N, C-alpha and C positions, 0 to 999 in steps of 0.2 A: 617781348615784355608779357606776353599772354601767358608764358610757362611759369614766369617769376610771380605773377599775380596768383595764378593757381596754386603754386608751390607756398606763397605765404597764406592764402586762404585756408589750404590744408594745414599748414603749420598753426594758424590761429585755431583752428577746429580742434586740432590735437591737444594744444596748450588748454583750451578750455575743457575738454573732456578730462585731461589729467588733473586739473583743478577741482572738478566735480569729484573725481575718484579720491584725491587727497582729502577734501571736505567729508567725504563719506567714512574713509578711514579714521579721520579725527572724530567723528561721531562715535563710531564704533568703539574707538581706544577710551574715549570718555565714558560710554557705558559699561566698558570691562573695568574701567577703575572704580566705578561707582558701584558696581555691582558686588553685593556681598553673598558669600557661596556659604549656605549651612547645610552641615552634614547630618543627616539621621542616624544616629549611631544605636537607636533603639534596638533594631535587629541584630546588629553585631554584639550588643550588651547582651541580649538574651542568649545568643549562641555561646558568648564568652563564659556566663554564668552556667550554663548546661554543662560547657566542656570542664569548668571547675568542678562541679559535683561528680562528674565522671571520674576525674582523676582523682578527688578525693576519695571515692568508693575504692578506686585501684590501690590507692597508697594502703586504704584500711586493710583490704585483702592481702596485699602484700606482708603488712605488718603481722595479721594473722598467721599467714604461711610460715613466716619467720619465727614466731614464737611457738608454733606447734612443730616444726622442724628441730629447733633448739631444744623443746622438751623430750622429742623422740632420740636425739643424739644423747642426751644426758641420761635417759631411761636405757638405752642400747648397751646391753654387755653380751660379748659372746660368751663368756664363762663367767659365773658368779665367784665372789671374792674368795667363800670359803674353798672352793675346788682349786683355785689357784694356790692358795696357802696349802693345802694338802699335797697338792701335785710337786711343788717346791721342797715340802719336807720329804716326800717320797724320794725325791732325787737326791737331795742331801743325805739321807740313809742308806741309799744305795751306793754314793760315792764313798761314805764313810766305811760301810762294809766292805767294799772293794780295797781301800787302803789298808784296813785290818787283814784282810785275806793275803794282801800281797806281801805286806811286812812280817807276817807270822809264820 
Protein backbone atom coordinates (compact mmCIF):
# COMPACT_ATOMS: atom_id res chain seq x y z
CA UNK A 1 0.00 0.00 0.00
CA UNK A 2 2.87 2.34 0.67
CA UNK A 3 3.98 2.23 -2.94
CA UNK A 4 0.45 2.94 -4.09
CA UNK A 5 0.21 5.93 -1.73
CA UNK A 6 3.57 7.22 -2.94
CA UNK A 7 2.48 6.88 -6.58
CA UNK A 8 -0.81 8.59 -5.83
CA UNK A 9 0.95 11.47 -4.04
CA UNK A 10 3.43 11.77 -6.93
CA UNK A 11 0.58 11.75 -9.44
CA UNK A 12 -1.28 14.39 -7.43
CA UNK A 13 1.83 16.60 -7.34
CA UNK A 14 2.36 16.16 -11.09
CA UNK A 15 -1.27 17.04 -11.80
CA UNK A 16 -0.98 20.11 -9.58
CA UNK A 17 2.20 21.23 -11.41
CA UNK A 18 0.53 20.55 -14.76
CA UNK A 19 -2.49 22.69 -13.76
CA UNK A 20 -0.15 25.53 -12.72
CA UNK A 21 1.65 25.29 -16.06
CA UNK A 22 -1.67 25.34 -17.93
CA UNK A 23 -2.76 28.43 -15.98
CA UNK A 24 0.53 30.18 -16.80
CA UNK A 25 0.14 29.30 -20.48
CA UNK A 26 -3.42 30.62 -20.46
CA UNK A 27 -2.21 33.92 -18.97
CA UNK A 28 0.57 34.19 -21.55
CA UNK A 29 -1.86 33.37 -24.33
CA UNK A 30 -4.26 36.02 -23.07
CA UNK A 31 -1.44 38.58 -22.97
CA UNK A 32 -0.41 37.69 -26.51
CA UNK A 33 -3.97 38.05 -27.74
CA UNK A 34 -4.39 41.47 -26.14
CA UNK A 35 -0.96 42.81 -27.07
CA UNK A 36 -0.97 45.03 -30.12
CA UNK A 37 2.21 45.25 -32.10
CA UNK A 38 3.05 48.62 -33.58
CA UNK A 39 5.54 48.79 -36.38
CA UNK A 40 7.82 51.77 -36.59
CA UNK A 41 8.09 52.40 -40.32
CA UNK A 42 9.70 55.82 -40.11
CA UNK A 43 13.18 54.42 -40.69
CA UNK A 44 12.00 52.33 -43.62
CA UNK A 45 10.11 55.29 -45.05
CA UNK A 46 13.25 57.44 -45.08
CA UNK A 47 15.18 54.63 -46.77
CA UNK A 48 12.40 54.23 -49.31
CA UNK A 49 12.29 57.96 -50.06
CA UNK A 50 16.08 58.05 -50.49
CA UNK A 51 15.85 55.06 -52.84
CA UNK A 52 13.10 56.77 -54.84
CA UNK A 53 15.26 59.89 -55.24
CA UNK A 54 18.22 57.79 -56.32
CA UNK A 55 16.11 55.90 -58.86
CA UNK A 56 14.69 59.18 -60.20
CA UNK A 57 18.21 60.51 -60.73
CA UNK A 58 19.19 57.27 -62.49
CA UNK A 59 16.16 57.49 -64.75
CA UNK A 60 16.92 61.13 -65.50
CA UNK A 61 20.54 60.35 -66.39
CA UNK A 62 19.44 57.44 -68.59
CA UNK A 63 16.97 59.67 -70.44
CA UNK A 64 19.69 62.30 -70.99
CA UNK A 65 22.06 59.61 -72.27
CA UNK A 66 19.38 58.27 -74.59
CA UNK A 67 18.61 61.70 -76.03
CA UNK A 68 22.32 62.44 -76.53
CA UNK A 69 22.80 59.05 -78.17
CA UNK A 70 19.86 59.60 -80.52
CA UNK A 71 21.13 63.05 -81.52
CA UNK A 72 24.61 61.64 -82.18
CA UNK A 73 23.12 58.87 -84.34
CA UNK A 74 21.10 61.40 -86.32
CA UNK A 75 24.15 63.61 -86.85
CA UNK A 76 26.49 60.75 -87.68
CA UNK A 77 27.16 60.38 -91.40
CA UNK A 78 30.05 58.55 -92.95
CA UNK A 79 29.76 60.45 -96.21
CA UNK A 80 27.94 63.65 -96.92
CA UNK A 81 24.93 63.57 -99.23
CA UNK A 82 26.58 65.52 -102.06
CA UNK A 83 29.56 63.11 -102.08
CA UNK A 84 27.25 60.11 -102.43
CA UNK A 85 25.35 61.78 -105.28
CA UNK A 86 28.58 62.67 -107.12
CA UNK A 87 29.85 59.09 -106.68
CA UNK A 88 26.61 57.57 -108.03
CA UNK A 89 26.63 59.96 -110.97
CA UNK A 90 30.28 59.08 -111.74
CA UNK A 91 29.52 55.34 -111.64
CA UNK A 92 26.54 55.81 -113.96
CA UNK A 93 28.65 57.94 -116.30
CA UNK A 94 31.35 55.27 -116.43
CA UNK A 95 28.77 52.54 -117.10
CA UNK A 96 27.22 54.59 -119.91
CA UNK A 97 30.67 55.21 -121.42
CA UNK A 98 31.48 51.49 -121.24
CA UNK A 99 28.24 50.60 -123.05
CA UNK A 100 28.87 53.22 -125.69
CA UNK A 101 32.42 52.01 -126.20
CA UNK A 102 31.40 48.36 -126.40
CA UNK A 103 28.56 48.91 -128.88
CA UNK A 104 30.41 51.28 -131.19
